[in-house]
C-alpha positions as CSV (number, residue, x, y, z in Angstrom):
1,M,-63.0,-13.8,-26.8
2,L,-66.3,-15.6,-26.6
3,D,-64.5,-19.0,-27.3
4,L,-62.2,-18.3,-24.4
5,I,-65.1,-17.5,-22.0
6,N,-66.9,-20.7,-23.1
7,E,-63.7,-22.8,-22.5
8,V,-63.3,-21.4,-19.0
9,L,-67.0,-22.0,-18.2
10,D,-66.7,-25.5,-19.7
11,L,-63.6,-26.2,-17.6
12,A,-65.5,-25.0,-14.5
13,R,-68.4,-27.4,-15.2
14,V,-66.0,-30.3,-15.6
15,E,-64.2,-29.5,-12.3
16,S,-67.5,-29.2,-10.5
17,G,-68.8,-32.5,-11.9
18,E,-71.6,-31.0,-13.8
19,V,-70.4,-32.3,-17.2
20,K,-71.0,-35.9,-18.0
21,L,-68.2,-37.4,-20.1
22,M,-69.2,-39.9,-22.8
23,I,-66.4,-42.4,-22.6
24,E,-66.0,-44.6,-25.6
25,E,-63.3,-46.6,-27.4
26,I,-61.5,-44.5,-29.9
27,Y,-58.8,-45.3,-32.4
28,P,-56.1,-42.7,-31.9
29,V,-55.0,-42.8,-35.5
30,E,-58.4,-41.6,-36.7
31,I,-58.9,-38.7,-34.3
32,I,-55.3,-37.5,-34.8
33,A,-55.8,-37.6,-38.6
34,E,-59.0,-35.6,-38.2
35,C,-57.4,-33.0,-36.0
36,L,-54.5,-32.6,-38.3
37,S,-56.7,-32.1,-41.3
38,L,-58.6,-29.4,-39.4
39,V,-55.4,-27.4,-38.5
40,S,-53.4,-28.2,-41.7
41,P,-54.2,-24.8,-43.3
42,L,-52.9,-23.0,-40.3
43,I,-49.8,-25.2,-40.2
44,A,-49.1,-24.6,-43.8
45,Q,-49.4,-20.8,-43.4
46,K,-46.7,-20.9,-40.8
47,N,-44.4,-23.2,-42.8
48,I,-44.5,-25.8,-40.1
49,V,-44.2,-29.5,-40.8
50,V,-46.2,-31.9,-38.6
51,E,-45.8,-35.6,-39.1
52,N,-48.3,-38.1,-37.8
53,L,-46.3,-41.1,-36.5
54,V,-49.2,-42.9,-35.0
55,K,-49.8,-46.1,-37.1
56,A,-53.0,-47.8,-37.9
57,G,-53.7,-50.7,-35.6
58,V,-52.6,-49.0,-32.4
59,A,-54.7,-50.1,-29.5
60,L,-57.9,-48.3,-28.7
61,V,-58.1,-45.6,-26.1
62,R,-61.1,-44.9,-23.8
63,A,-62.0,-41.2,-23.8
64,D,-64.7,-38.7,-24.5
65,Y,-64.4,-38.1,-28.2
66,M,-65.2,-34.4,-28.3
67,R,-63.0,-33.6,-25.2
68,L,-60.1,-35.5,-26.7
69,K,-60.5,-33.8,-30.0
70,H,-60.6,-30.4,-28.3
71,V,-57.4,-31.2,-26.4
72,L,-55.5,-32.4,-29.5
73,I,-56.6,-29.3,-31.5
74,N,-55.4,-27.0,-28.8
75,L,-52.1,-28.8,-28.6
76,L,-51.6,-28.6,-32.4
């Protein structure tokens, strides 16, 4: 419940412009692999197969690392 409240408060801060994003160049393959490794135990428990089709060498993306990681984990 506390995590949900913190996420709502964080979203409100982003919408109000109070949060400063730290935009940097990120390789998608690395952050996706990290997120998959974090959720892999949960995925395995549910007998779900997730395949990472992002290949190394894919162009960089510009994003806030922690925010992008949070979004990807939520999606997974």
